[in-house]
Every structure is written in structure tokens, then in C-alpha cells.
N, C-alpha and C positions, 0 to 999 in steps of 0.2 A: 527316295523317301516317299514320293508320291505313290509308288506301287504298294508299299506296305499299308498305307492308309486305306487304299481301295480294297485290299484283301480282307482287312479286318471288318470293314463295313459289309462286305458281301457275305462273310461267314456269319456275322450277327443276324443279317436279314434271313439267311437260310434257317438258322435256329429258331427264330421267331415264327417263321412260316410253318416249320415242323411242329412246334408247340401248339399252334392254333389248329392244325390239321388232325392231330392225334385224337382229340376228344370226339370229333365227328366220325371218324372211321373205326373207333374201337367198338367191340361187340357189346360192352357193358352199357353204353349210352343207348344203343338200339333196343336193348332189353328193357331199359327203364321206360322208354317211350311206348313200347308195345305191351307192357305188363298189364295184366287184368287186375281190377281192384280186388283186394283180398278181403274176405269177410272175417270178422273177428272170431277168434277161437272161443270155444265154449268155456274155457277156464279163465278168461280175461274179463274183469269187471269194467263196464263203461257206465258212467253216470248219465241218467236220463232225467232231465229236470221237469218233464211233463207231469203235472199233478202233484208236485212237491213244493213245499214252501221255499221261498228265497232265503238262503242261509245268511245273507248280508243285510236283510231288512231288519230294523230294530223291532223288538217285541212291543215296546210302548210307543204309541203314536202321539206326538205332541200336537195339540190343537190350540191355535191362538185365536182368540175371539177379537175381532176388530169391530170397533164402533164406526158407523157411518159418520161422515163429516157433519151432516145435518143434525144428528142426535147430539154430537159434541157441541155444536153451536147453540142448540136449544137449552142444554143444561148449563151453559155458561163456561164450558171448559175451552181451553186453548187447543188448537190443532196439534201443537207441538208437545202437549202433555202425554206422558206414557203411563198407562195403568200398570201399577206394580202388583205382583202376586200377593194374595192375601196372607198376612202373617198369621201365626197360630192364635194371636189375640183377636183377630178379625174373623175367626171361624165360628164363634159362639155369640149368643146374645149377651148383652151387657149384664142383664139380671142373673145370668147363669154363673157368673164369676163370684168367688167368695174371697173377700178381703181378709188376708191372714196376718198382715203385719205392716207397720209403718216405721221407717227409720228417719230420724231428723238429725242431720249433722250440719250445724251452722246454718247456712242459707239453703242448703240442698235438702229436699224431701223425696224419699223413695218409698213407694208402696209395693207390697208383694201380694199378688192375687193368685188364686188357684183355679184351674179350669175344671169342668166336670170330669175330665179324664184323670185328674189328680196331678197334673203338671203345674209347676209354679213359674211365674214370670214377674219381672220387675216393671213397675210403672213409674214414669217421670212425667213432668208437665209436658203437654202436647203429644203424648203417646197415643197412637190410634188404637181403639179398642171397640169390639162389638161388630155385628154384621151390618149395622146401619151407618157405619163410618163415624162413630163417636170419637171424641178426643178428650183426654184428661185436661181439665181446665184448672183444677185446684186440688192440692193434697193438704188436708188439715191433720190435726193430731189424732182424730178418731174416725175420719171418713175421707172418701175420695169422691169428688164431684166430676161427673162425665157429662159432656154436652153432645147430644145426638140430633141429627137432622132426619126426621121421619116423614115420609110421603104418605098422605092419607088417600082415601078412595077417590076424592075429587081431583087429585093431582097437586094439591097444595103441599108445600114443604113447611113443616112445623118443627121448631126446636124444642127438645125436651131435656131437662136436667135430671140425671139419674144419680142417686147417691148410694155409694157402696159403703156400708158402715162396718166398723171393726167390732167384732163380737168379743167381749172381754172373757167370756167363759170358753170360747173356742167352739161352741156348738151351734146348732141352728137356733134362730130367734124364737 
């Protein structure tokens, strides 16, 4: 029994040695190591990125404005507050809006304003409106009162009450 075991191990070692020796002595491997670099043929297209735009770069570049910590402390804002993007109501001056309707349902009051572009938006109490950071403080039956904080040339902040009145005839005053 011992002789059979030895014969099997000797045969397997010979096969392993032969399998490792064949790639080193075959003519194909020597041709690969000695081959000259092949120039591309005239009919094959190769992409050259020099002077061309990056196809993976987005068309629109997003720029985030960051306020310095000192400016945030001077204005009285908390460092953790995040500035939200301007809503469509905050892109125009408050005087440019036209009050086109008021709905009163129980305790709720909703006003509809129209932008200079012709789009309509709903206003509720505490809705932000205007480029100066105004806020709706009161909605009455025929008008909407907006409170704005405006900075003058001296750097003082003044509060102004702006009244948007409902035109009964629907035209300009």
C-alpha cells in the first residue's frame, strides 16, 4: 500500500512541473515579450480628450454663497441658521404685487396676489413676501398688511407697513 501512495504523489508532481514549464518554453510567450508596439490603424477611431469639454461635467454650475461667521453675528443670526433659497414671492418688490382676491372661511383668511409676470400665489399670515424680507401680518376683508424691515443709507433698520389694497373694479387705481 505504501508503494501506491508514493507513485501517485510522484506522478502528480511531474504533471505540476510540466504545467509550469510549458508557458516559459512555448514560442507564443516569447513573441509577446518581444513584440513591437503596434500603431493604430488609419480606420480605427481613438478619442483624444485634449481641447474637448468633459462629457461628465454638468452644464450648470451651482454656486453656494456662504456668509462669514462675523457677518452672521453682527446681523443677529444664529450660526446654525441656514439661508433658504428665495421663493417666487421673494423675487419682486412688495409694491409690484397686485392683490386680486381674499377668501374668508371661518377663522382662516387667504389672499391671492399676482406677480408682474402674471403668476398667482396664495398668501396666509406670516407668509414671506418681497425682496426686503417682508412678512404678512394681517389679512383684512379688503386689504393685506405687510411688515418689511428696510435698511437705510446710514445702516439703520426701519420697519415699514405696506398695504396691498383690493381693487373692486379689477383695474389699476
